[in-house]
Structures are given as structure tokens and as C-alpha cells.
KEZADO-53448 format. One record per residue (C-alpha): residue number from 1; residue in one letter; x, y, z; chain. Coordinates in steps of 0.02 Angstrom, whole numbers. Example, Ala and Ser with C-alpha at 12.3 -4.5 7.8 and 13.67 -1.06 7.14 Angstrom:
<nodes>
+-----+------+--------+--------+--------+-------+
!  nr ! rest !      u !      v !      w ! kette !
+-----+------+--------+--------+--------+-------+
!   1 !    A !    615 !   -225 !    390 !     A !
!   2 !    S !    684 !    -53 !    357 !     A !
+-----+------+--------+--------+--------+-------+
</nodes>
This chain:
<nodes>
+-----+------+--------+--------+--------+-------+
!  nr ! rest !      u !      v !      w ! kette !
+-----+------+--------+--------+--------+-------+
!   1 !    G !   7636 !   1331 !   3226 !     A !
!   2 !    P !   7769 !   1412 !   3115 !     A !
!   3 !    T !   7738 !   1584 !   3188 !     A !
!   4 !    A !   7756 !   1521 !   3365 !     A !
!   5 !    A !   7916 !   1427 !   3322 !     A !
!   6 !    V !   7994 !   1581 !   3242 !     A !
!   7 !    A !   7942 !   1690 !   3389 !     A !
!   8 !    Y !   8015 !   1566 !   3514 !     A !
!   9 !    V !   8183 !   1553 !   3425 !     A !
!  10 !    V !   8196 !   1741 !   3404 !     A !
!  11 !    S !   8150 !   1778 !   3585 !     A !
!  12 !    R !   8278 !   1654 !   3650 !     A !
!  13 !    T !   8412 !   1730 !   3539 !     A !
!  14 !    M !   8365 !   1908 !   3585 !     A !
!  15 !    E !   8377 !   1871 !   3772 !     A !
!  16 !    R !   8561 !   1830 !   3752 !     A !
!  17 !    S !   8607 !   1995 !   3670 !     A !
!  18 !    R !   8498 !   2131 !   3744 !     A !
!  19 !    D !   8633 !   2266 !   3727 !     A !
!  20 !    A !   8652 !   2251 !   3538 !     A !
!  21 !    E !   8542 !   2346 !   3416 !     A !
!  22 !    W !   8509 !   2201 !   3298 !     A !
!  23 !    P !   8376 !   2119 !   3408 !     A !
!  24 !    R !   8266 !   2274 !   3394 !     A !
!  25 !    L !   8287 !   2275 !   3205 !     A !
!  26 !    I !   8244 !   2091 !   3191 !     A !
!  27 !    Q !   8093 !   2111 !   3303 !     A !
!  28 !    S !   8024 !   2254 !   3200 !     A !
!  29 !    A !   8055 !   2155 !   3040 !     A !
!  30 !    L !   7968 !   1998 !   3105 !     A !
!  31 !    V !   7806 !   2086 !   3151 !     A !
!  32 !    P !   7742 !   2092 !   2970 !     A !
!  33 !    V !   7803 !   1914 !   2940 !     A !
!  34 !    S !   7706 !   1851 !   3091 !     A !
!  35 !    I !   7550 !   1944 !   3038 !     A !
!  36 !    G !   7564 !   1872 !   2863 !     A !
!  37 !    L !   7584 !   1695 !   2929 !     A !
!  38 !    M !   7433 !   1715 !   3042 !     A !
!  39 !    A !   7329 !   1789 !   2899 !     A !
!  40 !    G !   7378 !   1644 !   2787 !     A !
!  41 !    S !   7328 !   1519 !   2920 !     A !
!  42 !    A !   7162 !   1608 !   2945 !     A !
!  43 !    T !   7129 !   1605 !   2758 !     A !
!  44 !    I !   7162 !   1418 !   2747 !     A !
!  45 !    L !   7049 !   1384 !   2896 !     A !
!  46 !    G !   6914 !   1498 !   2827 !     A !
!  47 !    L !   6914 !   1414 !   2656 !     A !
!  48 !    S !   6902 !   1240 !   2733 !     A !
!  49 !    A !   6764 !   1285 !   2856 !     A !
!  50 !    G !   6582 !   1246 !   2825 !     A !
!  51 !    R !   6477 !   1373 !   2733 !     A !
!  52 !    S !   6318 !   1356 !   2836 !     A !
!  53 !    W !   6236 !   1502 !   2926 !     A !
!  54 !    V !   6285 !   1424 !   3092 !     A !
!  55 !    A !   6469 !   1424 !   3043 !     A !
!  56 !    V !   6459 !   1605 !   2988 !     A !
!  57 !    L !   6373 !   1651 !   3150 !     A !
!  58 !    L !   6508 !   1561 !   3249 !     A !
!  59 !    V !   6646 !   1655 !   3157 !     A !
!  60 !    V !   6562 !   1823 !   3186 !     A !
!  61 !    A !   6530 !   1782 !   3370 !     A !
!  62 !    S !   6710 !   1728 !   3398 !     A !
!  63 !    A !   6775 !   1887 !   3313 !     A !
!  64 !    V !   6665 !   1993 !   3427 !     A !
!  65 !    V !   6721 !   1898 !   3582 !     A !
!  66 !    T !   6904 !   1915 !   3529 !     A !
!  67 !    L !   6889 !   2103 !   3503 !     A !
!  68 !    A !   6779 !   2140 !   3654 !     A !
!  69 !    T !   6855 !   2029 !   3789 !     A !
!  70 !    R !   7019 !   1954 !   3846 !     A !
!  71 !    F !   6953 !   1775 !   3824 !     A !
!  72 !    H !   7099 !   1663 !   3775 !     A !
!  73 !    P !   7097 !   1617 !   3589 !     A !
!  74 !    V !   7148 !   1437 !   3624 !     A !
!  75 !    L !   6992 !   1414 !   3730 !     A !
!  76 !    M !   6888 !   1483 !   3586 !     A !
!  77 !    L !   6968 !   1354 !   3471 !     A !
!  78 !    V !   6925 !   1217 !   3595 !     A !
!  79 !    V !   6744 !   1276 !   3604 !     A !
!  80 !    G !   6734 !   1283 !   3414 !     A !
!  81 !    G !   6808 !   1110 !   3400 !     A !
!  82 !    C !   6684 !   1041 !   3526 !     A !
!  83 !    L !   6540 !   1120 !   3431 !     A !
!  84 !    G !   6604 !   1045 !   3269 !     A !
!  85 !    F !   6627 !    875 !   3349 !     A !
!  86 !    A !   6451 !    883 !   3422 !     A !
!  87 !    G !   6382 !    913 !   3248 !     A !
!  88 !    V !   6318 !   1089 !   3282 !     A !
!  89 !    I !   6422 !   1159 !   3140 !     A !
+-----+------+--------+--------+--------+-------+
</nodes>
């Protein structure tokens, strides 16, 4: 959520002033911030997730799918949520 909000605000601001140099500087500065926010979110989700072998298998499988395909991450979250709701995890 926070990463998407920051990216949205910055992209809207940068569209208005494409000729200036400051948008490029801000964009290069926000890359590590965005990565840090995503890593923090992943850590929180990982610590709150179940510790069963099925949960570990699901995490590994989703990492492989993410790296090997162009499957949309939101759809992977939906599938994971459905598996959790169904009691598989």
C-alpha cells in the first residue's frame, strides 16, 4: 500500500515536469526506498504465516512461479488466500 501510494504521487508529479532534471534524481532515490518497503512487508507477512510444510512449499512454489513466468502477483495472492481460506494451509 505505502509503496504504491508513493509511486503514484511521484509519477503524477513527474509527468508535469518532464524537462527538469529533478524527476530523474527523485526516481533514482525512490528505488531503494520502494525495495525496502516491499522487503519490510514481505518480512511481516513471512513472520505471520504458518510454519507448516505446506506453507513453506507454497512460498517456494510462488517464488519459482514469480521468477520463471509473467504470472501476475495479485493473482498469486488471490490463489494463496483461497488456499488459506479453504484450510489447505
